[in-house]
The first five atom37 places (N, CA, C, CB, O) and aatype in JSON, in Angstrom:
{
  "aatype": [12, 14, 10, 16, 12, 0, 11, 6, 7, 6, 14, 2, 19, 9, 11, 1, 19, 7, 7, 1, 6, 6, 16, 1, 1, 13, 10, 6, 2, 10, 7, 13, 19, 0, 7, 7, 19, 19, 16, 19, 19, 15, 3, 9, 7, 7, 2, 19, 9, 19, 2, 9, 11, 3, 15, 1, 19, 0, 9, 7, 11, 3, 12, 0, 2, 11, 9, 5, 9],
  "atom_mask": [
    [1, 1, 1, 1, 1],
    [1, 1, 1, 1, 1],
    [1, 1, 1, 1, 1],
    [1, 1, 1, 1, 1],
    [1, 1, 1, 1, 1],
    [1, 1, 1, 1, 1],
    [1, 1, 1, 1, 1],
    [1, 1, 1, 1, 1],
    [1, 1, 1, 0, 1],
    [1, 1, 1, 1, 1],
    [1, 1, 1, 1, 1],
    [1, 1, 1, 1, 1],
    [1, 1, 1, 1, 1],
    [1, 1, 1, 1, 1],
    [1, 1, 1, 1, 1],
    [1, 1, 1, 1, 1],
    [1, 1, 1, 1, 1],
    [1, 1, 1, 0, 1],
    [1, 1, 1, 0, 1],
    [1, 1, 1, 1, 1],
    [1, 1, 1, 1, 1],
    [1, 1, 1, 1, 1],
    [1, 1, 1, 1, 1],
    [1, 1, 1, 1, 1],
    [1, 1, 1, 1, 1],
    [1, 1, 1, 1, 1],
    [1, 1, 1, 1, 1],
    [1, 1, 1, 1, 1],
    [1, 1, 1, 1, 1],
    [1, 1, 1, 1, 1],
    [1, 1, 1, 0, 1],
    [1, 1, 1, 1, 1],
    [1, 1, 1, 1, 1],
    [1, 1, 1, 1, 1],
    [1, 1, 1, 0, 1],
    [1, 1, 1, 0, 1],
    [1, 1, 1, 1, 1],
    [1, 1, 1, 1, 1],
    [1, 1, 1, 1, 1],
    [1, 1, 1, 1, 1],
    [1, 1, 1, 1, 1],
    [1, 1, 1, 1, 1],
    [1, 1, 1, 1, 1],
    [1, 1, 1, 1, 1],
    [1, 1, 1, 0, 1],
    [1, 1, 1, 0, 1],
    [1, 1, 1, 1, 1],
    [1, 1, 1, 1, 1],
    [1, 1, 1, 1, 1],
    [1, 1, 1, 1, 1],
    [1, 1, 1, 1, 1],
    [1, 1, 1, 1, 1],
    [1, 1, 1, 1, 1],
    [1, 1, 1, 1, 1],
    [1, 1, 1, 1, 1],
    [1, 1, 1, 1, 1],
    [1, 1, 1, 1, 1],
    [1, 1, 1, 1, 1],
    [1, 1, 1, 1, 1],
    [1, 1, 1, 0, 1],
    [1, 1, 1, 1, 1],
    [1, 1, 1, 1, 1],
    [1, 1, 1, 1, 1],
    [1, 1, 1, 1, 1],
    [1, 1, 1, 1, 1],
    [1, 1, 1, 1, 1],
    [1, 1, 1, 1, 1],
    [1, 1, 1, 1, 1],
    [1, 1, 1, 1, 1]
  ],
  "atom_positions": [
    [[1.12, -1.18, 0.03], [-0.07, 0.09, -0.18], [0.71, 1.24, 0.16], [-1.55, 0.05, 0.89], [1.6, 1.18, 1.01]],
    [[0.4, 2.34, -0.48], [0.97, 3.6, -0.82], [1.34, 4.22, 0.92], [-0.3, 4.63, -1.88], [0.51, 4.19, 1.83]],
    [[2.8, 4.77, 1.03], [2.72, 5.62, 2.13], [1.46, 6.47, 2.85], [3.55, 6.41, 1.77], [1.43, 6.88, 4.01]],
    [[0.46, 6.59, 1.85], [-0.67, 7.93, 2.02], [-1.46, 7.37, 3.02], [-1.73, 8.4, 0.58], [-2.12, 8.13, 3.73]],
    [[-1.51, 5.67, 3.27], [-2.63, 5.1, 3.49], [-1.7, 4.6, 4.99], [-3.33, 3.95, 2.18], [-2.37, 4.0, 5.84]],
    [[-0.37, 4.82, 5.26], [-0.04, 4.64, 6.7], [-0.49, 5.11, 7.71], [0.89, 4.84, 6.92], [-0.63, 6.33, 7.68]],
    [[-0.86, 4.41, 8.95], [-1.75, 5.01, 10.02], [-0.35, 6.12, 11.05], [-2.69, 3.35, 11.13], [0.87, 5.97, 11.09]],
    [[-0.96, 6.83, 11.51], [0.36, 7.66, 12.06], [0.94, 7.07, 13.46], [-0.08, 9.35, 12.34], [0.25, 6.52, 14.32]],
    [[2.23, 7.27, 13.52], [2.91, 6.66, 14.82], [3.05, 5.3, 14.83], [0.0, 0.0, 0.0], [3.38, 4.69, 15.85]],
    [[2.79, 4.71, 13.64], [3.31, 3.07, 13.2], [4.46, 3.09, 12.23], [2.04, 2.12, 12.37], [4.4, 3.52, 11.08]],
    [[5.56, 2.55, 12.85], [6.35, 1.85, 12.16], [6.42, 1.24, 10.55], [6.36, 1.07, 12.9], [5.97, 0.09, 10.51]],
    [[6.8, 1.66, 9.46], [6.18, 0.88, 8.23], [7.87, 0.91, 8.06], [4.81, 1.69, 6.86], [8.77, 1.59, 8.55]],
    [[7.81, -0.34, 6.96], [9.01, -1.22, 6.19], [8.78, -0.71, 4.9], [8.91, -2.99, 6.22], [7.68, -0.99, 4.42]],
    [[9.75, 0.13, 4.04], [9.38, 0.58, 2.58], [9.85, -0.78, 1.85], [10.26, 2.13, 1.97], [10.87, -1.45, 1.97]],
    [[8.6, -0.94, 0.99], [9.31, -2.15, 0.2], [9.71, -2.14, -1.32], [8.43, -3.3, 0.29], [10.36, -2.98, -1.94]],
    [[9.14, -0.97, -1.74], [9.78, -0.14, -2.98], [9.51, 0.89, -3.32], [9.71, -0.54, -4.0], [8.31, 1.14, -3.45]],
    [[10.42, 1.83, -3.6], [9.75, 3.13, -4.23], [9.87, 3.16, -5.75], [10.45, 4.49, -3.67], [10.82, 2.74, -6.42]],
    [[8.89, 3.64, -6.13], [8.39, 3.95, -7.47], [8.53, 5.61, -8.31], [0.0, 0.0, 0.0], [8.8, 6.71, -7.84]],
    [[8.27, 5.27, -9.46], [8.36, 6.6, -10.05], [9.28, 6.55, -10.95], [0.0, 0.0, 0.0], [9.9, 5.49, -11.11]],
    [[9.58, 7.77, -11.8], [10.55, 7.86, -13.0], [12.4, 7.87, -12.05], [10.05, 9.73, -14.1], [12.59, 8.15, -10.87]],
    [[13.06, 7.62, -12.7], [14.32, 7.65, -12.25], [14.74, 8.95, -11.22], [15.13, 7.62, -13.5], [14.91, 8.74, -10.02]],
    [[14.84, 9.98, -11.67], [15.28, 11.02, -10.91], [14.2, 11.31, -9.59], [15.44, 12.25, -11.92], [14.51, 12.06, -8.66]],
    [[12.92, 10.6, -9.7], [12.29, 10.96, -8.51], [12.67, 9.8, -7.71], [10.75, 11.23, -8.61], [12.72, 10.05, -6.51]],
    [[12.96, 8.55, -8.06], [13.67, 7.43, -6.96], [14.88, 7.84, -6.47], [14.0, 6.02, -7.56], [15.28, 7.57, -5.34]],
    [[15.47, 8.48, -7.28], [17.04, 9.36, -6.84], [17.02, 10.26, -5.72], [17.6, 10.42, -8.02], [17.86, 10.46, -4.83]],
    [[15.76, 10.81, -5.97], [15.14, 12.34, -4.84], [15.18, 11.6, -3.75], [13.31, 13.18, -5.02], [16.07, 11.77, -2.92]],
    [[14.0, 10.48, -3.55], [13.53, 10.32, -2.89], [14.8, 9.3, -1.74], [12.3, 9.97, -3.54], [14.9, 9.31, -0.51]],
    [[15.46, 8.64, -2.63], [16.32, 7.86, -1.76], [17.86, 8.65, -1.24], [16.6, 6.46, -2.63], [18.76, 8.17, -0.55]],
    [[17.79, 9.67, -1.71], [18.65, 11.18, -1.09], [17.95, 11.07, 0.51], [18.05, 13.17, -2.17], [18.55, 10.79, 1.55]],
    [[16.6, 11.34, 0.37], [16.07, 11.67, 1.59], [15.99, 10.18, 2.34], [14.61, 12.49, 1.41], [15.04, 10.01, 3.11]],
    [[16.77, 9.3, 2.19], [16.38, 7.7, 3.13], [15.15, 6.8, 2.85], [0.0, 0.0, 0.0], [14.64, 5.82, 3.4]],
    [[14.91, 7.48, 1.9], [13.48, 6.62, 1.26], [14.32, 5.41, 0.57], [12.32, 7.69, -0.18], [14.9, 5.53, -0.51]],
    [[14.3, 4.25, 1.32], [15.38, 2.96, 0.45], [14.57, 1.93, 0.88], [17.27, 2.64, 0.98], [13.98, 1.98, 1.97]],
    [[14.48, 0.85, -0.01], [13.83, -0.35, 0.4], [14.3, -1.27, 1.31], [13.63, -0.98, -0.53], [15.41, -1.76, 1.16]],
    [[13.48, -1.63, 2.4], [13.79, -1.75, 3.53], [14.27, -1.08, 4.87], [0.0, 0.0, 0.0], [14.56, -1.62, 5.93]],
    [[14.28, 0.41, 4.46], [14.21, 1.52, 5.55], [12.41, 1.68, 6.37], [0.0, 0.0, 0.0], [11.27, 1.56, 5.92]],
    [[12.83, 1.9, 7.34], [11.68, 1.96, 8.31], [11.17, 3.52, 8.69], [12.17, 1.19, 9.69], [11.81, 4.15, 9.52]],
    [[9.97, 4.13, 8.02], [9.47, 5.47, 7.9], [7.96, 5.22, 9.44], [8.82, 5.82, 5.74], [7.2, 4.32, 9.79]],
    [[8.14, 6.0, 9.68], [6.87, 6.39, 10.61], [6.39, 7.47, 10.35], [7.06, 6.49, 11.97], [7.14, 8.44, 10.24]],
    [[4.85, 7.63, 10.15], [4.26, 8.68, 9.46], [3.91, 9.3, 11.25], [2.77, 8.19, 8.1], [3.44, 8.65, 12.19]],
    [[4.4, 10.94, 11.21], [4.34, 11.92, 12.14], [3.02, 12.56, 12.01], [5.45, 12.85, 12.02], [2.41, 12.4, 13.07]],
    [[2.43, 13.13, 11.28], [1.38, 14.0, 10.61], [1.13, 13.45, 9.27], [1.81, 15.5, 10.49], [1.99, 12.92, 8.56]],
    [[-0.62, 13.69, 8.85], [-0.96, 13.5, 7.62], [-2.13, 14.73, 7.39], [-1.43, 11.95, 7.42], [-3.24, 14.54, 7.9]],
    [[-1.91, 15.72, 6.79], [-3.16, 16.54, 6.37], [-3.21, 16.61, 5.13], [-3.27, 17.86, 6.83], [-2.18, 17.02, 4.61]],
    [[-4.04, 16.36, 4.47], [-4.79, 16.61, 3.14], [-3.99, 15.87, 2.01], [0.0, 0.0, 0.0], [-4.02, 16.07, 0.8]],
    [[-3.05, 14.68, 2.94], [-2.59, 13.77, 2.06], [-1.02, 14.14, 1.95], [0.0, 0.0, 0.0], [-0.08, 13.37, 1.77]],
    [[-1.03, 15.24, 2.09], [0.74, 15.6, 2.18], [1.2, 15.0, 3.87], [1.11, 17.84, 2.03], [0.45, 15.07, 4.85]],
    [[2.35, 14.54, 3.89], [2.67, 13.99, 4.97], [4.21, 13.98, 5.59], [2.21, 12.82, 4.76], [5.24, 13.77, 4.95]],
    [[4.08, 14.29, 7.14], [5.1, 14.91, 7.58], [5.63, 13.03, 8.19], [4.69, 16.49, 8.79], [4.8, 12.26, 8.68]],
    [[7.19, 12.66, 7.97], [7.73, 10.9, 8.24], [8.94, 11.78, 9.08], [8.39, 9.5, 6.41], [9.44, 12.88, 8.85]],
    [[9.17, 10.84, 10.12], [10.68, 10.25, 10.93], [11.01, 9.23, 9.7], [10.43, 9.23, 12.85], [10.16, 8.52, 9.16]],
    [[12.01, 9.26, 9.45], [12.75, 8.54, 8.6], [14.76, 8.76, 8.91], [12.1, 9.15, 7.02], [15.39, 9.82, 8.95]],
    [[15.28, 7.37, 9.07], [16.2, 7.77, 9.45], [17.05, 8.74, 10.81], [16.17, 8.02, 8.63], [18.22, 9.07, 10.93]],
    [[16.06, 8.91, 11.52], [16.31, 9.52, 12.45], [16.1, 11.62, 12.08], [17.82, 8.79, 12.79], [16.46, 12.6, 12.73]],
    [[15.5, 11.48, 11.02], [15.08, 12.98, 10.6], [13.59, 13.0, 10.01], [16.16, 13.61, 9.38], [13.05, 12.13, 9.34]],
    [[13.11, 14.15, 10.4], [11.76, 14.44, 10.05], [11.53, 15.3, 8.84], [11.16, 15.04, 11.15], [11.71, 16.52, 8.79]],
    [[11.04, 14.42, 7.71], [10.67, 15.04, 6.73], [9.37, 14.98, 6.23], [11.39, 14.79, 5.95], [8.63, 14.02, 6.41]],
    [[8.94, 16.43, 5.32], [7.89, 16.72, 4.78], [7.61, 16.4, 3.16], [7.82, 17.94, 5.09], [8.21, 16.99, 2.27]],
    [[6.63, 15.41, 2.95], [6.66, 15.16, 1.33], [5.02, 15.1, 0.91], [7.55, 13.5, 0.87], [4.22, 14.71, 1.76]],
    [[4.64, 15.43, -0.18], [3.64, 15.73, -0.61], [3.43, 14.31, -1.14], [0.0, 0.0, 0.0], [4.24, 13.41, -1.35]],
    [[1.69, 14.41, -1.35], [1.04, 13.38, -1.87], [1.25, 12.77, -2.78], [0.21, 13.53, -2.03], [1.2, 11.54, -2.82]],
    [[1.59, 13.75, -3.98], [2.35, 12.83, -5.43], [3.63, 11.93, -5.18], [2.99, 13.98, -6.67], [3.87, 10.94, -5.87]],
    [[4.66, 12.47, -3.8], [5.53, 11.43, -3.53], [5.27, 10.49, -2.94], [6.38, 11.69, -3.07], [5.7, 9.37, -3.22]],
    [[4.45, 10.78, -1.93], [4.02, 9.78, -0.71], [3.44, 8.61, -1.7], [2.67, 10.52, 0.57], [3.7, 7.46, -1.35]],
    [[2.89, 8.73, -2.59], [1.85, 7.53, -3.44], [3.57, 6.91, -3.98], [0.25, 8.36, -5.2], [3.82, 5.71, -3.88]],
    [[4.06, 7.38, -4.25], [5.49, 6.46, -5.27], [5.9, 5.66, -3.58], [7.48, 8.04, -6.32], [6.85, 4.93, -3.89]],
    [[5.78, 5.56, -2.85], [6.42, 4.77, -1.87], [5.52, 3.84, -1.4], [6.96, 5.52, -0.8], [4.41, 4.23, -1.02]],
    [[5.82, 2.62, -1.36], [5.16, 1.56, -1.15], [5.44, 0.68, 0.35], [5.45, 0.82, -2.35], [6.56, 0.42, 0.79]],
    [[4.57, 0.43, 0.77], [4.85, 0.08, 2.45], [4.42, -1.42, 2.26], [3.73, 1.09, 3.84], [4.43, -2.2, 3.22]]
  ]
}
């Protein structure tokens, strides 16, 4: 399921990151890699704030939909 459907406060393991090559590279640089653990902190209108690799990152709905958990 996409990251936008994750429950707040629940750790999830990233299965795969989709999208075009440049999009995947951008997300990988932020820490979104297969096998990584991501926790949704806040979800406002589909835009999400997540904890990943001891950092807090905000990503848009379109980017969050490309991350499968």
